[in-house]
Each structure stands twice: as structure tokens, then as C-alpha cells.
C-alpha positions, 0 to 999 in steps of 0.5 A: 386972097380973101376973094380967091377963098371965097370964090373957091368956096363958090365953086365948091357950093356950085359943084355940090348943088347938082348932087343935092338935086339928084339926091331929092329926085331919087327920093321922089322916084322911089316913092312914086315906085312904091305908090305904083307897087301898092296900087298894082298890088290893090288892083291885083287883089281887087281883081282877084276878089272879083274873080272869086265872086264871079266864080262863086256866082257861077257855081251857085247858078250851076247848083240851081240848075241841078236843083231844078233838075231834080225837082223835075224828077222828084215828083212821085209820079216820076219816082215810081218809074225810076229804078232803085239804082236811079233813086239811090243816085238821086239820093247821092246827088241831093247829099253832094248839093247839100255838102257843096252848099255848105261849102260855098256858105264857108267860102262866102263868109271867108271872102266877105271877112277878107273884103271887110278888111280891105279897102276894096270892099265897095257897096256893089261887092256888098250887095253881091255878097248879100245876094249870094247869101240869099240865093244859098239860103234858098237853095238850102231850103229847096234841098230841104224840101226835096229831101222831104218830098223824096222821103215821102215819095219813098213812103208812098211808093212802099205803101203802093208796093204793099198794096200791089203786093197785097192785091197780087196775093188776093188776085193769086187766090182769086185765080186759084179759086177760079181755077178750082172752080173751072176745074170743079165745073169742068168735072160736073160738066163731064160727070153729067155728060158721061154715058155707057154703052154696050153691044152684045149678044143675048148670051153675053148680056145675060152672062154680065147681068145686064138682061135677065130672061127665062122660059116663056118669060119676057127679056128684062133689063136689070136695074143698074146691077150691071157688070160695069166692066163690060160697058164702054164709057163715052161722052154724050157730046162727042158720041154720035155713031156707034158701029154694031158689026152685025147684020141684026140689032136691037136697041134694049134700053129706053131711048125715045123714038126719032132720037136715033136710027139704026142704018145698014152700012155695007151689010153691018148695022150702024147706030146713029144718034140723031139728037143727043139731048133727047137720046139721053134724057131717059137713061145714060146707059145704052144696051144693044143686043146683036145676034 
């Protein structure tokens, strides 16, 4: 009886042994799954943080390229050729880049804090973050310098504009003075080259107080007490031929011999001035008597 009970107990024990082994195996699998999940999470986090660093590096690199383009434009000699709209756009771009630098600094600080609390914070990542910090500081300094240069260029351009305006004012005044001088010179030249001539019979000349005659008295030319409305005004520089409309003609005023001639032109006399300068050197008045 005792042997039977013992055998039965052995059978029960043997029956229970696989179940114990199964429980132990299940606990080990759960622990392995948990470890795998943690490893996967750590790997995902590490990759995400690495991606964040790479994205930030690319942004900073793009910012450096933008700043380099601004450095090429910012020189005063280039700014002087920029339109007001382009200059305003340049100032806006600089303000946006400066704002972007601040945002990148904030993102980098948050990323560094997150990494410092993580087991993924490797020495390589630490060096990368320090490098990004330095690049952002360099960008900030460059933008600050460009802002100062832009302000200085604006002042320089304003000064140049003021000087140009001043020179334009002076130039305008000089041009006006030149115009006035030219007008005065022209007026004087015209005045100096103004001459007068009259053609008339003895009776007409006497009636207009140009000549004076009397019984047994020699004909005399009046001294400038002329009736000017009777004279024709002319320019010495262009007056060269005067038709006299008469078969007889005599020059009464004083003009050097050889400086003129009276020629017949189809039965009517014509006076030709041969040497204008010489002809008018004694008098600006030409008086011709015709019959």
C-alpha cells in the first residue's frame, strides 16, 4: 500500500515538472522581450537625437551660406547700386537670420539638456554640440558686424546723397550763372554788331533831320539827332548787300574807301559791303542819298 502511494506521488511529481519548466521559460522570454523593447527605444531615441543634430547642422550651414551672400552685397560700393526696396529687403533678411540664430541656440540648448540626461550622450555628440555652439556664436558675430556695416553704409550713402544734392545745387547755380553770362555776352555782341541804314532822297533825309542843307551851303549830316524811326536796324555780321532801288546813289556817311562798292544791277544801284569790319569802323550809321 505504501509502495502504491509512493508511486502515485512520483507520478504526480513527474506530471508537474513540465509545468514548472514552462513557467520558468515564460518568465525568461518576458524579460528578453522587455530588454529588446528597451534597446529598441534607446536606439530609436539615439537615432532621433542624431537626426536632430544633423538637421540642426544643415540649418546652420544654410545660414552661413546666406550670411556669406550678404557679405558680398554689404560693401558700400555694392550698396550704392542697390535700390531702396532691395536695401529694405536686405535689412529684413538680416533680421530674420538673427532671429533664426536665436531659435537655433534655443533648440541646441534643449537638445543638449535632453542628451545629458540620456545614456546616448556620447563624446562624439558632445563634440558636435560644442562645434554647433561655436558656429552659432560666429554667425551671431558676423550678423552683428554686417548690421554695423549696413548702418555705416547707410550713413555713408546718406552723406554721399547730401554731397551730391549740394553739388547739384551748386552746379545748377553755376549753370544758371553761365546761362546769364552767355545771354549777357550774346546781348553785348548783338549790341556791338547793331547798325542802322537809311536810303532816301535829299528831301526825305532833310525832313527826317538826317542831313541839313541851305542856300549856297554844303550838305551836312546831322550829329546823331536823327529820326530813328526812319532808319532800318540791321546786323553787321549778316548785312552785305543793300538794294538801293535807284539809278543814282551817293553814300553820305563816313565809310572807308575800298570797304564797299556801288554796282549797277539791271539799271538799279546796289551797295555791296566788301569788308564789314572796316566798313563800320568809323560809324554805325549808313546814309545813302538817292535821286
